[in-house]
C-alpha positions in Angstrom: 117.9 90.0 111.5 115.6 87.2 112.2 112.1 87.9 113.2 109.5 85.4 114.5 105.8 84.6 114.6 103.3 86.6 112.8 105.8 89.1 111.5 107.7 86.4 109.7 104.3 85.2 108.1 103.7 88.7 106.9 107.3 89.0 105.5 106.9 85.7 103.7 103.5 86.9 102.3 105.2 90.1 101.0 107.7 88.3 99.1 105.6 85.4 97.9 104.9 84.7 94.2 102.4 85.5 92.8 102.0 88.8 94.6 99.3 88.8 97.2 96.8 91.6 97.4 95.2 90.6 100.9 97.8 91.7 103.3 96.4 93.9 106.0 98.2 97.3 106.1 98.3 97.2 109.9 100.4 94.0 109.8 102.9 95.6 107.3 103.2 98.7 109.7 103.8 96.2 112.5 106.5 94.4 110.4 108.3 97.8 109.8 108.5 98.4 113.6 109.5 94.8 114.5 112.4 95.3 112.1 113.5 98.4 113.8 111.9 100.8 111.6 110.4 104.2 112.5 106.9 104.9 111.3 105.4 108.4 111.5 102.2 110.0 110.2 102.3 112.2 107.1 99.4 114.3 105.7 96.2 112.4 104.8 96.8 108.8 104.5 100.5 109.1 104.1 102.9 107.1 106.3 106.6 107.8 106.4 108.9 104.9 107.2 112.7 104.9 108.0 114.4 101.5 108.2 118.1 100.7 108.0 119.0 104.1 106.4 116.2 103.9 103.8 113.2 106.2 103.6 109.9 105.7 102.0 106.4 107.1 101.9 103.4 104.9 101.5 99.7 105.6 101.4 97.4 103.6 103.8 94.8 101.8 101.8 91.3 103.1 102.3 88.4 102.3 102.7 89.6 98.8 102.7 92.3 97.6 105.1 94.2 95.4 102.8 96.9 96.4 100.4 96.7 96.1 96.6 99.2 94.2 94.5 100.9 97.5 93.5 101.5 98.5 97.2 102.8 95.1 98.1 105.3 95.4 95.3 106.4 98.9 96.6 106.8 97.5 100.2 108.8 94.6 98.8 111.1 96.9 97.0 111.6 99.0 100.1 112.3 96.0 102.3 114.9 94.8 99.7 116.6 98.2 99.8 116.6 98.1 103.5 118.2 94.5 103.3 115.1 92.8 105.0 114.3 89.6 103.3 112.5 86.4 104.4 
């Protein structure tokens, strides 16, 4: 699957080295949807994601809107398992 525009920039940022910690969570959720994923609300700040047969649960960052390095690594691992790469 080839994605374009802002989603491609977000995907590149997720897989860049060194790991970035300034990616807006909203942009990551939009990337999941652009790749064909299903995003649903969990309890509290939890977000369930299903993409290419792979399931994951993430926590939305708060009070800030940007993810930390650990969350970006988790998103990277999830996308790799779902066979989504830049």
